[in-house]
N, C-alpha and C positions, 0 to 999 in steps of 0.2 A: 214722530217718535218723542221729540222733546216735550210737546204739550201733553202727550199721553202720560209720560213719566211724571211730569209736574202734577197732573191731575190725580194720578194714583198716589203719589207721595203726599199730596195735600189732603187726600181723603183717608189717610191712615188713622185709625182710632187710637186714642190715647192709651188704651189698654194693650195694644200690640207690643210684644217683646221684640223690639227692633234688633237687639243684640243677636238673637237667633238667626235673623236674616243675614246679618253681617258674617256670622260664623259659617253659614252655608256657602256664601260667595268666597270668603277667604280660604276655606278649606279646599274648594275646587281650584281656585287660582294657585294655591301652593302646590297642589298635585301637578298642574300644568307646568309651572315653573320648574319643579323638580324633574319632570320628564325631559324638558328641554335641556336642562343642565346635565343630566346623567347620561344622555345619549352620546356615545363616543363613536361617531361615524367616520370611517375611513374608506378608501376605494375598495378595500377587501371585505367590508361588512360593517356590522354594528355591534359595539360592545357597551360596557357599562363603566362610566368614569370612576365609580366607587371601587371597582375591581382594579382599575389602573392605578388609582391613588387611594389605597386603603385608609390613609390617615384622615380622609374626609368622611368615613363611615359614621363617626359620632354625630355628624350633622343630621343623620336620619332620625335622631331622637327629637329633633325639632320639626323636620320636614315631612315625616310620616304622619299625616294628619287625617287619614281616612277615618280613624275613630271619631274625630270631631263631626264629620258629616253624618255618620250613622247615629251618633248621639243626638244631633239636631233632628234627624229623622224620627227618632223615638219621641222626642218632645212634640213635634208637629203631628205625628200620627195619633198620639194620645188625645190631643185637643180636638182634632178633626173627627175622630171616631165618637168621642163623647158628645160632641155637638150634634152629630147625626142621631145618636141614641136619644138625646133629649127631644128631638123634633120628629121622631119616627111615628108613623101610624101604629095603632095598637096591633100587636101580634105580627109584625113585619120585619123580623130580624134578618131574614134573607135579603130583603130590599136594602136594609142598612148596609150589610156587608158588600153587596154587589155595587151599590152606589159609592161606597167608600173606596173600593178597589178601582173603580173606573175613574173617580175624581183624582185619587193619588197617583194613578199611573198615566193619566192623560199627558201631562207635561214631561213625563219621563219617556214613554214609549212612542209618542208621535215624532219627536226629533230623532229618536233611535231608529224608528222605521225608515225615515227619510235617509238617514245615514247608511243603513244597511242596503236599501234599494239602490242608491246612487253608487256606492262602492261595489256592490254586486254586479251591476251593469258594467261599470268601468273595468272591473277585473275580468269579466267574461270577454269584453271587447279586446282588451290587451292580450289575453291568451289566444284568442282566435286569430289575432294578427301575428302570432308567433313571439310575442314578448313575454315578460315575466322573469327575466334573469337579472342579475346584479342587484342594484339598489331597488329597482322596481319590484323584484321578487321578495326582497326583505320587507318592503312596504306592504305588499299584499298579505304577507304573513302576520305582520306586527300591528297593523293599523287597527285591528279589532281587539287587541289585548285589553284595553281599558274597559271593555264591555263586561268583564268579570264583576266589576263594582256594581253595574246596573243589575246583574243577575242576583247578587247578594241583597241588594236593596229591594228587589221584587219579593224575595222571600220574607224580608222584614215586614213589608206591607201586608203580605198574605197572612202572616202569623200574628199580626197586631191584635185582633180580638181575643184569642185565647191567652196570649202573653199579657195583655192588659188586665184580663181577669185574674191571672196569677199575681200580678203586681198589686192589684187592689186587695187581694186577700193576704198576701205575705210580705209586701213591701220590699225591704232590703233582702228578705229571705229568698225572694224569687231571683234576684241578681246573684245572691250567694250560691243558689242551687246551680245556676248556669256556669258560674265561675268554678265551682267545685267539679262540675262535669268536665270542663275544659282541663282542669288539673288532672283528673282521673285519666283522661284520654292521653295526656302526655306521659303519665306514669306507665300506662299500658304500652305506649309507643317506645319509650326510651328504656324503661327498666325491664319490661316483659317481652319486648320485641314483637308485639301483636301486629300483624300486617294490616295495612289499609285503615286502621282505626283512626289515624291522624286526620283523615278527611272529615270526621265528625266535628272537628273544631272549626270548620267553615261555618257551622251553625252555632256551636256553643260560644265561641269567642265573640263573634259579631253580634249575636243576639243578646249577650251579656252587656255589651256596650249600648245596644239599642234600649235595653232595660233601664240603663242609667238615664236615658232621655225621659222615660216615664217618671222617674224619681225627680228629675228636674222640673217636669210639668207640675208636680204636686208640691214643689218647694221643699223637697227633702234632701237637697244637696246643700246643707247649711254650713258645712265645714270644708270648703274647697281646699284650704291649706293642708288639712289632715289628709284629704284624698290625694292631693299631689305628692305630699311627702311619703305616704305609704306606698303609692304606686312607683315612685322613683326609687325608693329603697328596695322594693321587691324586684323591680326590673334589673337594677344593678346587681343584686345578689344572684338572680337567676342567670344572668349573662356571665358573671364572674365565676360562679361555682357550678353551674349546670351545663347542659349540652347545647345551650343556645348561642347563636352567633351575635356579634356586636351590632351588625346592621339590622335595622328594623324594616328594610325592604329586601326583596329577593336579589340574590347575587348569582351571576352565571356560574354553573358548575359546582355550587356548594352542596354538600350532602344534607345539610339541615337549613331550612329557611324559616324565618320568623313570620313570613307572609303567606306562603303557599305550600301547605296549609298554615293558617295562623296558629300561634303557640301561646302558652301561658305567659311567656315573656312579652309578647305583643299586647296581651290584655293588660298586664301590669303597666306597660308603656302608655296604653290608652288611659288608664286611671290617672297617671301623673299629668298627662297632657290635658285631660278634661278638667282636673282640679286647677291647673294653671290658667286655662282660659276662663274658668269661672271667677278667678281672682281679678280678672280684668273687666268684669261685667260693669261695675259702677263707672269707671272712667270712660268706657266705650259708650255707655248709655248717655253720658253727658255730651259726647261728641255727636252721637246720632240724633240728639234733640235739635241739632242745627239743620235747617231745611236743606242747605246745599249738600251736606254730607249724606243725609238720608236719601236725597234724590239719586245720588251716585249708587247707593246700595240697591235702591229699587230698580234702577236701570240695569245694573249688573245682574241682579236676580232674574231679570227677564230674558237673559241670553246665556246664563251660566252653563246650562246643560248642553246647549248647542256648541259653545266654545270648547267644553270638555270633550265632546265627541269628535270634533274636527281638529284638535290641537296637534295630534300626531301627523295628520295629513299635512298641516302647515309646516311642521318641522321637517318632514321628509321632502316636502316641496322645496324648501330652502336648500337643503343639502343636494337635492337633485339638480337644482339650478346651478349651484356651485360646481358640480361635476360637469354639467353640460357646458359651462363657460370656462372650464379648465382652470378654475381658481384652486389654489392650494388647500389641501385639508391636512393641517399639521398633525403631528403625533398627539393623541389625547393626553392632556395633563401637562404638555409642554408650555413654555412661555408664549410661543406663537399661538398655540391653541387658546390659551386664556385671553390673548389679545383679540381673538376673533369672537369671543363670547358676546360682548355687548351688541355688535352689529347683527350677529345671528339672532339674538333674542328680539331685537327691534324688527327684523324682517319676519320672524316667525309670528310675532304679535300682529304685525300688519296683515299678513296673509290670513291669520285666524280671524281678524276683524272682517276681512273681505268675505270669508266663508260664512261667518255669522250673518253678515248682511244678506247673503244669498239664501240662507236656510232658516233664519230665525223665526219666520212666520209659523213654522211647525210647533214652536214652543210657546207661541202667544196663547194665553189663557182664554177660554170662552168668555164672551161678554156676559157681565152680570148686571142685574138691575141696580139702579141707584140705591145706595144705602146698604147694599148686600155685602160689601167688602169688610166684614168684621175681622177681628183679630184671630187669625188662624181658624176661621169658623168652619171651613169645609163646605161641601155642597149642600143644597137643599135635599131633604129626603124625597125619595121617589116611591111610587107604588109599582113594585116589580111583580112579574108573573111568578107562579109557583116554580120552585127549583132554580131561581135566579142565583142564590148563594152558591150551590154546588157548581153551577155552570161557570160562574165567575172564578171559583177556586180552580176549576179545570183549566180555564183560560190562563190564569196566572201561572199555573204549573207549567203549561206548555211554553209560555213566554220565558219563564225562568230557565228551562232546559235549553230552549233555542238560543237565548242570549249567551248563556254559559258555554254551550257548544261552539258557538261562533267565535267567542273569545279564545277558545283553544285551537280551533282548526284554521281560522283565518280564511282569506280568499285566494291564497296560493294553491296551485294544483287543482283548480276547478275541473279542468278537462281530463285530468288523470284520476279523478275520484278520490283525492286525498281525504283522509279521515283522521280524527283524533279520538282518544278514549274519554268518554264522559260517563262517570259512574260505571265503569267496566264495559260500556257499550260504545262501539264505534259510531261516530257521527260525522257526516259530511257537511260542507257549507250549505248546499241546497236544502238538506234536511233541516239544518238549524234555522235557516231563513223561513222555511215553511212552518216550523213550529212557532217561531216568533210571531209571524203574521197571523197564523190561525188562532193562536192564543189571544192576541190582541183583539181580533174580531169577536171572540167569545166574551171577553171582558166588556167590550163595547155593547154587545147585544144584551148581556145580563144587566149591565148598569143603566142602560137607557130606560128600561121599564116602560111604563104607560104614561109617563109625564111627570112634571114637577108639581109637587104639592106646595 
């Protein structure tokens, strides 16, 4: 592993934007740390520390960093898709789209598929043996919840070509259109009381953030301080005078969440956060020019998705061990609870590292020829059969629905046929798994084509 990381780090072209790689790793690491800190586990169940100690909710304005990951995605998707377009065979846009989907989803869906299959088998075994109560039942329900993020990311990948064309034609106007749509949804939701309209903001808010990544790829985020200031002012005003809660993450029992579905306030928060990280680009670039620092980022990027998928498994494993050993679980937010935080974090990190060691091969990128590892270059174009583009789009849609469905229903109640509502339709865990696997097979088939050019 060490030599492989050293070789990949040493082969990095001078043109690569290393800061983007750092942001990808840092945003996922912050989410993992936030989940470990927010979980308020007691023998009676799992709560949220932010609900127990509301004074901590302003910290979510720093720790809610999902906008950063989606922003980085937009940047990378723009460069990857354009690289494919430049090298495509004449008249083969279908093959470009299918190859783009397959390449962008490989390192996302392969570790996700392993996670889903392992947890599905474990959940079935536990419930066949009569288990599934207490903390085990909570784990089976909650361990899949972070998959919502993968579902949203799938949609971003699938919609990259048309949204990139909008960006190239309208620039900031494309972002403004999506942001305006998000604002209109909130007006219809809060002022007019239109039911279910709020779910449209899963698309409008996150795709607006994704669009900012396109602007970053074209060097058009030239005033990050203005972006940060405007976003912070807007988010503060919306929370102070509007119907939006202070927390930028979901809270148990709240009537309005800034996250599920996302709101205009969360979009404003994303603007200030992205402006702030852009202000740090120059000093971070100087740090990443150092070989040792860059090797750390390269190594972390190689396992980041696997760690993200398994971090809740590790957290619940630590709490389960504490219960099994009859160790005390103090009242969340108490002095004794805070005293336990450092060793719990160390144990969760160690268990996550062990799970990464076991499952990281699914995230390992396919071998590339020497000299092919250009700066965010994307895969080589392929010659795909007719209809590859629609087939890939169908596969991505099935993956999207399957992953989102699984994030809602979890693995609890498999034998009882437990379901959850996804776009007004009931979905079970077996159906969600089938859609995910079937969709991934379609994407693989469409993107493989007839060979590499």
